[in-house]
N, C-alpha and C positions, 0 to 999 in steps of 0.2 A: 568658606564659600564666597565671602565678600571680596576676597582678593581676585578670584577668577571671574565672578559674575556680580557686579555691584548691584544689579537690579533683581537678584535672586530672592524669591520669597518662599519660605518654608511652607509647605502645604499643611493645612490642618484637617484635610479631608481623610476620611477613613478609607484604607485600601480595601476594595471589595473584590477579592480574587477567590474563585472557587476551584475545586479539583478539576472541573471541566475546562477551565481556562489554562490549566498547566500543560507543560510539555509531557509530563508523565501520563496524563490521560490520552494524549495522541499516540504515544508509544504503545500503551496498553491496547488501545483500539486497533492499531495497525497489527499488533501481534495476534490479537483475537481474530482479526480478518484473515491473517495468514494461516491460522489453524484450520480454517475452512477452505481456503483457496488451494493450499498445497495438496491435500488429498483429492479434491475435485479435479485438479490439473493432472495428477497421476492417473486417476480414473479415466479422464478424457484421453490421455495418451494411450492407455491400454485399449480403450474402446476404438480409437482410430486404427490401431494396429490390428486388432483381432476381429472387429465387426465390419470393417469397410468391405462392401460387396466387390466381387470380382470385376464388375463393370467399371468400378472406380479405382482399379489398381493403379492406373497412371496418376491419379490424384492423391494417393496416399502420402507420398513424400512431400508434396507442397502443403498438404493439410498439416503434417507434422511440423514442418518448418514454421508455418504461420502460427500454429499453436505454441511452439517453443518461444517465438518472439513475443507473443501475447502474454505468456506466463512470465517471461523475463521482465517485461515492462510492468506487469501487475505486481511482481515482487519488489522491483526496484522503486516503484512509486508508492509502495505502502510499507 
């Protein structure tokens, strides 16, 4: 190391990393969130399709499009 950084000093501090600091925790947390998100999104799609009143028939397609975009963003960001 002295060749590349002449002022480099080896640290004597103990590294204090926990599982919650690791990327494995974030991946596990995102997957656990997805376990709840996907069934709820499917249920919401079915609810929009089957329960939307006749008065809102014109709004059914825009609701599905907005929900599809929201679900995509939710899954892509988590």
